[in-house]
N, C-alpha and C positions, 0 to 999 in steps of 0.2 A: 643801113646802106645796103642796097640790093646788089647782087653780083651783076645784074643787068645794067647797072649804071656805067659799065665800061663801054656800052654801046651808045652812050649819050655824049653829045658835044658839051662844051662848057656852058653854053647858053641853055641847052636842054636840061642840064643838071640843076641850074637855077630854077627852072620851071618845076622840075621833079620835087624839089624841096617843099613845094606847096601841097603836095598830096596829103601828107600827114597833118599839116596845119588845117587843111579843109576838113579832114575827118574829125579833128578835135572841135572845130567850129560847128560842124553838123551835130555832133554829139551834144554840145552845150545847148544848141537851139532845140533839139529834141527834148532834152531834159527840162528846159525852161518853158517851152510852148506846147510840149506833148503832141506835136504834129510832125511825124516822121516824113510823110510824103511831101509836105511843103518844104521842109528843110532840105531834103535830098534833092528835090527839083531846083531849089534856089542855088545850092552849091554845085550842082551839076553844071549849070549855066556859068557859074563863076570859074570853074575849072577850064571850060572851053575858052573863056575870055583870057585866062591866064596863059594859054598856049597848049593845053592838052588837045590833041587832034581828034580823039575818039574815046568814048567811054563805053566799054563792053557792058559793065554792070556797076551799079551803085545802089545797094539795097541793105535793108536791115533784116537780119535773120536770127533765128534762135541758135543755140549751140548745136542743135541737131540739124541745122541748115534748112529748117522750114522757114517760110516767110513769117516774120514776126509781126505781132500786133503790139500796140502801145502797152497793153496790160501784161504782156509776157515778161517773164523774168529771164535773165541770162541771154541778153540780146547783144549782137555785134553788128557793126557796120562793115560791109565788105565792098571793096572797090577793085576794079580792073580798068585801067585807063592807058591810052597810048600817048606817047610823045614821039611823033614821027612814026618810025617802024618798031619802036621799043615799047613793049607792054609791061607796065608796072602794076603790081598788085599789093594790097595792104588790107588790114582790118583793124578794128578798134572795139574793145568791149564798152558797152553802154552801161 
């Protein structure tokens, strides 16, 4: 739970709970289908449908923060998304 959650209404907190869930689903799809761009684009659209108002970035990078390729080891998903005026960030190791 982020300290930024204090800026969210009750309804916005429900929306925010989806951020980590979507990261896990994106990871699973990348590992299953080996297509990061398709998975990220798919779940970016889903986040907007769920109530996120803007996505600053949603990308797969290496631990050195370089854009990752499927063959790279030590990859992470990084995301920064807004719900209203509140910007939430998260990441997940792939």
